[in-house]
C-alpha positions as CSV (number, residue, x, y, z in Angstrom):
1,M,3.6,-37.7,-11.5
2,E,3.1,-34.7,-13.8
3,L,-0.4,-33.7,-14.4
4,P,-1.6,-33.4,-18.1
5,L,-3.2,-30.0,-17.5
6,A,-1.9,-28.3,-14.3
7,A,-3.5,-24.8,-14.5
8,P,-7.0,-24.9,-15.9
9,A,-9.1,-21.9,-16.5
10,R,-12.2,-21.7,-14.1
11,C,-14.6,-21.8,-17.2
12,E,-12.8,-24.7,-18.6
13,V,-13.5,-26.9,-15.4
14,Q,-17.0,-25.6,-15.2
15,A,-17.6,-26.7,-19.0
16,V,-16.3,-30.1,-18.0
17,I,-18.7,-30.3,-15.1
18,R,-21.7,-29.3,-17.4
19,F,-20.7,-31.8,-19.9
20,L,-20.2,-34.7,-17.4
21,N,-23.4,-33.7,-15.6
22,A,-25.3,-33.7,-18.9
23,K,-24.2,-37.2,-19.4
24,G,-25.5,-38.2,-16.0
25,V,-22.2,-38.7,-14.3
26,K,-22.5,-38.2,-10.3
27,P,-20.7,-35.2,-8.7
28,I,-18.3,-37.3,-6.7
29,E,-17.2,-39.1,-10.0
30,I,-16.9,-35.7,-11.7
31,H,-14.6,-34.6,-8.9
32,R,-12.5,-37.7,-9.2
33,Q,-12.0,-37.3,-12.8
34,L,-11.2,-33.4,-12.5
35,T,-8.7,-34.1,-9.7
36,E,-7.1,-37.0,-11.9
37,V,-6.7,-34.6,-14.8
38,Y,-6.1,-31.1,-13.1
39,G,-4.8,-32.0,-9.8
40,E,-6.3,-31.7,-6.1
41,S,-6.4,-27.9,-6.2
42,C,-8.7,-27.5,-9.3
43,M,-12.2,-27.6,-7.4
44,D,-13.4,-29.1,-4.3
45,V,-16.3,-31.6,-4.2
46,K,-18.7,-29.0,-2.5
47,N,-18.3,-26.6,-5.7
48,V,-18.7,-29.5,-8.0
49,R,-22.1,-30.2,-6.4
50,K,-23.1,-26.7,-6.5
51,W,-22.3,-26.5,-10.2
52,C,-24.1,-29.6,-11.0
53,R,-27.1,-28.4,-9.1
54,E,-27.0,-25.2,-11.1
55,F,-26.6,-27.0,-14.4
56,T,-29.4,-29.4,-13.6
57,A,-31.6,-26.4,-12.8
58,G,-31.1,-25.0,-16.2
59,R,-28.1,-22.9,-16.1
60,M,-26.4,-22.8,-19.4
61,E,-23.6,-20.1,-18.7
62,I,-20.3,-21.6,-17.6
63,H,-18.8,-18.2,-16.7
64,D,-19.3,-16.7,-13.3
65,E,-21.8,-13.9,-12.9
66,E,-20.6,-10.2,-12.1
67,R,-20.7,-9.6,-8.5
68,S,-20.2,-6.7,-6.4
69,G,-17.1,-6.4,-4.5
70,R,-14.7,-3.8,-3.3
71,P,-14.9,-0.8,-5.7
72,S,-11.9,0.1,-7.5
73,I,-10.3,3.3,-6.8
74,S,-10.4,5.9,-9.7
75,D,-7.5,7.7,-11.0
76,E,-9.3,11.0,-10.1
77,T,-9.4,10.0,-6.5
78,V,-5.7,9.0,-6.5
79,A,-4.7,12.3,-8.1
80,K,-6.8,14.3,-5.6
81,V,-5.5,12.4,-2.5
82,K,-1.9,12.9,-4.0
83,Q,-2.4,16.6,-4.5
84,I,-3.6,17.0,-0.8
85,M,-0.8,14.9,0.5
86,R,1.8,17.0,-1.3
87,Q,0.3,20.2,0.3
88,D,0.2,18.7,3.9
89,R,2.1,15.4,4.9
90,R,0.7,15.7,8.4
91,I,-2.9,15.5,7.4
92,T,-5.1,12.8,9.1
93,L,-7.4,10.3,7.5
94,D,-10.3,12.1,9.2
95,D,-9.3,15.4,7.5
96,L,-8.9,13.6,4.1
97,C,-12.4,12.2,4.5
98,I,-13.7,15.7,4.9
99,L,-11.8,17.0,1.9
100,V,-12.8,14.1,-0.2
101,P,-16.3,13.3,0.9
102,E,-17.2,11.1,-2.2
103,V,-14.7,8.5,-1.1
104,S,-15.0,6.2,1.9
105,R,-12.3,6.2,4.8
106,S,-11.2,2.7,3.8
107,A,-10.8,3.6,0.2
108,I,-8.7,6.7,1.1
109,G,-6.6,4.4,3.4
110,R,-6.2,1.9,0.6
111,T,-5.3,4.8,-1.8
112,L,-2.6,6.0,0.5
113,T,-1.0,2.6,1.3
114,E,-1.6,0.6,-1.8
115,K,-1.8,3.0,-4.7
116,L,0.5,5.8,-3.4
117,E,2.5,3.6,-1.2
118,Y,2.8,6.0,1.7
119,R,3.2,4.9,5.3
120,K,2.8,6.8,8.5
121,V,5.9,7.8,10.4
122,C,5.7,9.9,13.4
123,A,2.4,11.4,12.5
124,R,3.5,12.2,9.0
125,W,2.8,10.4,5.7
126,V,6.1,9.4,4.2
127,P,6.5,8.0,0.7
128,R,7.9,4.4,0.6
129,M,9.9,5.1,-2.5
130,L,13.0,7.6,-2.3
131,T,12.9,10.4,-4.9
132,E,16.1,10.8,-6.9
133,D,17.1,13.9,-4.8
134,H,16.9,11.5,-1.6
135,Q,18.9,8.9,-3.3
136,R,21.6,11.3,-4.3
137,Q,21.8,12.7,-0.8
138,R,22.2,9.2,0.6
139,I,25.0,8.2,-1.9
140,D,26.8,11.5,-1.1
141,S,26.6,10.9,2.6
142,S,27.7,7.4,2.3
143,R,30.7,8.4,0.2
144,E,31.6,11.2,2.9
145,F,31.2,8.6,5.6
146,L,33.5,6.1,3.9
147,Q,36.1,9.0,3.2
148,R,36.1,10.1,6.7
149,Y,36.5,6.6,8.0
150,A,39.4,6.0,5.7
151,D,40.9,9.3,7.1
152,E,40.1,8.8,10.8
153,N,39.6,5.1,11.2
154,D,37.7,4.1,14.4
155,N,37.8,7.7,15.9
156,F,35.3,8.6,13.3
157,L,33.0,5.7,14.2
158,D,32.9,7.0,17.9
159,S,31.6,10.4,16.8
160,I,28.4,8.8,15.0
161,V,25.1,9.3,16.8
162,T,22.3,7.0,15.7
163,G,18.6,7.1,16.3
164,D,15.2,5.4,15.5
165,E,12.8,6.8,13.1
166,T,9.9,6.6,15.5
């Protein structure tokens, strides 16, 4: 059975709760009606009860209040960390914390891994994305390998030595 409204906005659901609560409908019945229209995943009974209590206590606002959370990482911080990383890829998080004291260690770690998309390989920070120069080098090497394989067959394969990055 397809739901009439499958993806409601949070404030929309809270407005329905406020309306039905003002009409005197019990929280369990409000939850039943919400799941009938929006589906099981719209809001659980516990949260419907919480919102009913808040609206009964006099709350008028249906939007969630601002809360503190993980602070966002500024563009200045990202640029500063990026500049330091270009100078020395072997730098540690502890050293970065000393060079960028206004930012926490976890924020610097998130900047490296999430914003700049670096990962640690053999005590060196390596970008996840290949530069155009690296991509060109890989294509050239691959073409050279294919040409040598075409010329030498399996003898060429016996001369290749492989290794792990770590």
